[in-house]
C-alpha positions as CSV (number, residue, x, y, z in Angstrom):
1,M,100.7,115.3,98.9
2,N,98.0,115.8,96.3
3,N,98.6,114.6,92.8
4,F,97.2,116.8,90.0
5,S,96.6,115.5,86.5
6,K,97.7,117.5,83.6
7,G,95.1,119.1,81.2
8,N,91.4,119.5,81.5
9,T,90.3,116.3,79.8
10,P,88.5,114.0,82.2
11,P,89.5,110.3,82.2
12,P,87.4,107.9,80.0
13,L,84.6,106.1,81.6
14,S,85.1,102.4,82.3
15,R,82.6,99.8,81.1
16,G,79.6,99.8,83.4
17,D,79.9,103.5,84.4
18,K,76.7,105.5,84.0
19,Q,77.0,108.0,81.1
20,P,76.4,111.6,82.1
21,M,73.4,113.4,80.6
22,A,74.5,115.4,77.5
23,T,73.1,118.9,77.8
24,N,73.2,121.2,74.8
25,Y,71.7,124.5,75.9
26,T,71.3,125.8,72.3
27,S,68.9,122.9,71.5
28,L,66.5,123.4,74.4
29,T,63.1,124.4,73.1
30,F,60.9,126.4,75.5
31,G,57.1,126.5,75.1
32,K,56.6,123.2,73.3
33,S,56.6,121.0,76.4
34,T,55.4,122.4,79.8
35,S,56.8,119.3,81.6
36,R,60.2,119.8,80.1
37,V,60.2,123.5,81.1
38,F,59.2,122.6,84.6
39,Y,61.9,119.9,84.9
40,V,64.7,122.3,83.7
41,G,63.5,125.0,86.0
42,A,63.4,122.7,89.0
43,L,66.9,121.4,88.2
44,L,68.4,124.9,88.0
45,C,66.7,125.8,91.3
46,A,68.2,122.7,93.0
47,I,71.7,123.5,91.7
48,G,71.4,127.1,92.9
49,I,70.3,126.0,96.4
50,A,73.1,123.5,96.6
51,M,75.7,126.2,95.6
52,L,74.4,128.7,98.2
53,S,74.4,126.0,100.9
54,S,78.0,125.0,100.1
55,C,79.1,128.6,100.3
56,N,77.7,129.1,103.7
57,N,79.3,125.9,105.1
58,V,82.7,126.5,106.7
59,Y,85.0,123.5,106.4
60,T,86.8,122.6,109.6
61,P,89.7,120.2,109.1
62,K,89.9,117.3,111.5
63,P,93.0,117.0,113.6
64,K,95.5,114.2,112.7
65,A,94.7,110.9,114.4
66,Y,97.4,108.3,115.1
67,P,97.0,104.7,116.0
68,R,96.6,104.0,119.7
69,V,99.6,102.5,121.3
70,H,99.4,100.0,124.1
71,F,102.3,100.5,126.6
72,P,103.6,97.6,128.7
73,K,104.6,98.0,132.4
74,H,108.0,99.3,133.2
75,E,109.5,96.1,134.4
76,Y,113.1,95.0,134.1
77,K,115.5,92.0,134.0
78,N,119.3,91.9,134.2
79,F,121.3,91.2,131.2
80,S,124.9,90.0,131.1
81,K,127.1,88.0,128.7
82,P,130.1,85.9,129.9
83,D,132.5,87.3,127.3
84,C,131.5,91.0,127.7
85,P,132.8,93.2,130.6
86,F,129.5,94.8,131.5
87,Q,125.9,94.2,132.6
88,F,122.7,96.2,132.7
89,D,119.0,96.1,133.1
90,I,116.6,95.8,130.1
91,P,112.8,95.9,129.8
92,V,111.2,92.5,130.2
93,Y,109.5,93.0,126.8
94,S,112.9,93.3,125.0
95,A,115.5,90.8,123.9
96,V,119.3,91.1,123.2
97,A,121.1,89.5,120.3
98,D,124.6,89.8,118.8
99,D,125.1,92.5,116.2
100,S,126.2,90.2,113.5
101,V,126.4,92.7,110.6
102,Y,129.7,94.5,110.2
103,F,130.2,96.4,106.9
104,G,128.6,93.5,105.0
105,G,130.7,90.8,106.8
106,T,130.7,89.1,110.1
107,N,131.2,91.2,113.2
108,P,134.4,90.2,115.0
109,N,133.4,91.8,118.3
110,P,131.1,89.6,120.4
111,C,130.2,92.6,122.6
112,W,128.5,94.6,119.8
113,L,124.8,94.0,120.7
114,T,121.3,94.9,119.6
115,V,118.5,95.3,122.2
116,Y,115.3,94.6,120.3
117,I,112.2,96.6,121.4
118,A,109.6,94.5,119.7
119,P,106.4,96.2,120.8
120,F,107.5,99.5,119.2
121,N,109.6,98.1,116.3
122,G,112.7,99.7,117.7
123,T,116.3,98.8,118.6
124,I,119.1,100.0,120.9
125,N,122.4,99.4,119.1
126,L,125.4,99.0,121.5
127,T,129.0,99.2,120.3
128,Y,131.7,98.3,122.8
129,K,135.4,99.1,122.3
130,E,138.4,98.7,124.6
131,I,140.6,101.7,125.3
132,D,144.3,101.1,124.5
133,K,147.2,102.8,122.9
134,N,145.7,102.5,119.4
135,T,142.2,103.6,120.5
136,S,142.3,106.6,122.9
137,L,139.4,107.7,125.1
138,Q,139.6,111.1,123.5
139,K,139.2,109.7,120.0
140,L,136.2,107.5,121.1
141,V,134.5,110.5,122.7
142,E,135.0,112.7,119.6
143,D,133.6,110.0,117.4
144,A,130.5,109.6,119.6
145,Y,130.0,113.4,119.5
146,K,130.3,113.5,115.7
147,L,127.9,110.6,115.2
148,S,125.3,112.2,117.5
149,Y,125.5,115.6,115.7
150,K,125.1,114.0,112.3
151,H,121.3,114.4,113.0
152,T,121.4,118.2,113.5
153,R,119.9,118.8,110.0
154,K,116.6,117.0,111.0
155,A,116.8,117.9,114.7
156,D,114.8,120.7,116.5
157,Y,117.3,120.6,119.3
158,I,120.1,118.5,120.9
159,N,120.4,118.4,124.7
160,E,123.6,117.1,126.3
161,L,123.0,115.4,129.6
162,K,125.9,114.2,131.7
163,I,125.7,110.6,133.0
164,D,127.3,109.5,136.3
165,N,125.8,106.5,138.0
166,Q,126.7,104.9,141.3
167,N,128.4,101.9,139.7
168,G,131.4,103.7,138.3
169,A,130.0,104.3,134.8
170,G,130.0,107.9,133.4
171,G,129.4,109.5,130.1
172,M,127.0,111.7,128.1
173,L,123.5,111.3,126.7
174,Y,122.4,113.3,123.6
175,D,118.6,113.9,123.6
176,V,117.7,114.7,120.0
177,G,114.3,116.4,119.3
178,G,112.4,116.5,116.0
179,D,112.3,114.2,113.1
180,A,115.8,112.8,113.6
181,A,116.7,109.2,112.7
182,S,117.8,108.6,116.3
183,N,116.2,110.5,119.2
184,V,118.6,109.3,121.9
185,Q,122.4,108.5,121.7
186,F,124.8,108.0,124.6
187,F,128.2,106.7,125.6
188,L,129.5,105.2,128.9
189,T,133.1,104.7,130.0
190,D,135.3,104.0,133.0
191,S,137.8,106.4,131.5
192,S,140.6,103.9,131.6
193,K,139.7,100.6,129.8
194,H,136.2,100.3,128.6
195,F,133.9,102.4,126.3
196,I,130.4,101.6,125.0
197,R,128.2,103.7,122.7
198,G,124.4,103.3,122.2
199,A,121.8,104.7,119.8
200,L,118.0,104.3,119.8
201,Y,116.3,103.7,116.4
202,F,112.8,103.0,115.3
203,N,112.2,101.1,112.0
204,N,109.8,103.7,110.5
205,T,109.8,107.1,108.9
206,P,110.7,109.7,111.6
207,N,107.7,111.7,112.7
208,S,108.1,113.5,116.0
209,D,104.3,114.1,116.4
210,S,103.2,110.4,116.1
211,M,106.3,108.9,117.8
212,A,106.5,111.3,120.8
213,P,104.6,109.1,123.3
214,V,106.7,106.0,122.3
215,V,110.0,107.9,122.5
216,D,109.1,109.2,125.9
217,F,108.1,105.8,127.1
218,V,111.4,104.1,125.9
219,K,113.4,107.0,127.4
220,E,112.2,105.8,130.9
221,D,113.6,102.3,130.1
222,L,116.9,103.8,128.9
223,K,117.2,105.7,132.2
224,Q,117.0,102.3,134.0
225,L,119.6,100.8,131.6
226,L,122.0,103.7,132.3
227,K,121.4,103.7,136.0
228,S,122.0,100.0,136.4
229,F,125.0,99.7,134.0
230,R,128.2,98.5,135.6
231,W,131.5,97.3,134.4
232,R,132.8,93.9,135.4
């Protein structure tokens, strides 16, 4: 965004700046000095040529350029935690840690995890909950739906993709297009006891143009995570 200064008064020159030539056209005396007349004429001609040249030039804006991204290979390793009832594959370039922040306090659930995607400054936040009489599957699915559609104001589209892998885990993936804070959200469940929700985030200002290659690359790794996910 361009910033325009108010008024027509130019800023004062700092010390060391060259003072512009003061030209007072009412004081110019023609006929007394041939050299001065020649100098003024040459100067006016040069200005006229420059103005004509600038009018004939057509400005072509350069396309936006984004920093080049180096993508690692799609290679995976299995992740599991003894006190969590699930396991899945993650990229070898990523790392998993406990999600220790919980409304400003310590998170009481050891199976709330964060998958750190260091090369792209991103995370996959995983929230696990057990289905019981106080927390129904219907309530968990409705909450996941509402959280995913919170991004509709910034989204160009939201595609719902059904998940059903060969390990007994099923659910829904929300593919969010545009400048949304999270481009991918999902949940998985066994429909009776376990439920986990995930969301992909990048720690930068959302920009669908510059982030599209990165989002597409990480989506491939998410597919492997969902395909390999199994309950224990």
